[in-house]
N, C-alpha and C positions, 0 to 999 in steps of 0.2 A: 549547573547551576547552585553549589552549593556555598559560595559566596553571597549567594541574594540577588544576583542581577538577573534581570529579565532578558532572556535572548532572543530575540527576533529571528522566525524562522519566513522564509519566502514562502509562497503559496505552492511553487514546484516542490521545494525541499519535503512539505509537508505530504503532499501528494506521493512523491517518491517514497517516503517512510510509511505510510499506509499502503502501498503497492508491495513494498519489500516484505511487510508484515503477513500481508494475504498469501505473497510466493510463499514464505516458509511454511505457513499453515497447509497450502495446497501440497508441496514437495511431501510433508510429514503423512498427510494424507495420502497420498500415492504410495509411498513406502508402505504404510500400515495397508494398503488395500492389495498389496502384491503386485505394483506396477513395476515395471524397468525403468531405469532411469533414463534411458534416453526417452521412452514415451512421457513421461512426468517433466522431462526439461523441453519437449516439444509442445505440450500443453500449456505449460508455464507462459513458455516463448509466444504462443499464438494469441494468448489472451491477454497478453499486456495492452495494446491501444485502446480497448474495451475496460481495462482495470484502469487504467488512467483516467479515461474518458469519466468513468463512473465516479472514481474518486474525487475529480475535480468537481463533479455535481455537489456530491455531498459538502465538500470543503466549501464551495461556493453558498450552499445552503445553511452551514453552520455560521460562515462569517456573515449572513443576512439577517441572521436572528441573534447575533451580537455574542455567540460562543466564543468565535474568532475574530479578534480585533485587527 
């Protein structure tokens, strides 16, 4: 966006970005807590459906109050 142009992202793009950030945070927390990568990856994988659902709800709320157009 350095050229001043507004970039529009789809709902799914935004939700994916939100999930990606949370996934990275969860991996870092798992490592900090001494979990094995296999355990971390399994936990992150298992939480994806709910994570996408919740982030979708957050996106929809932000859109309904005008934060996201």
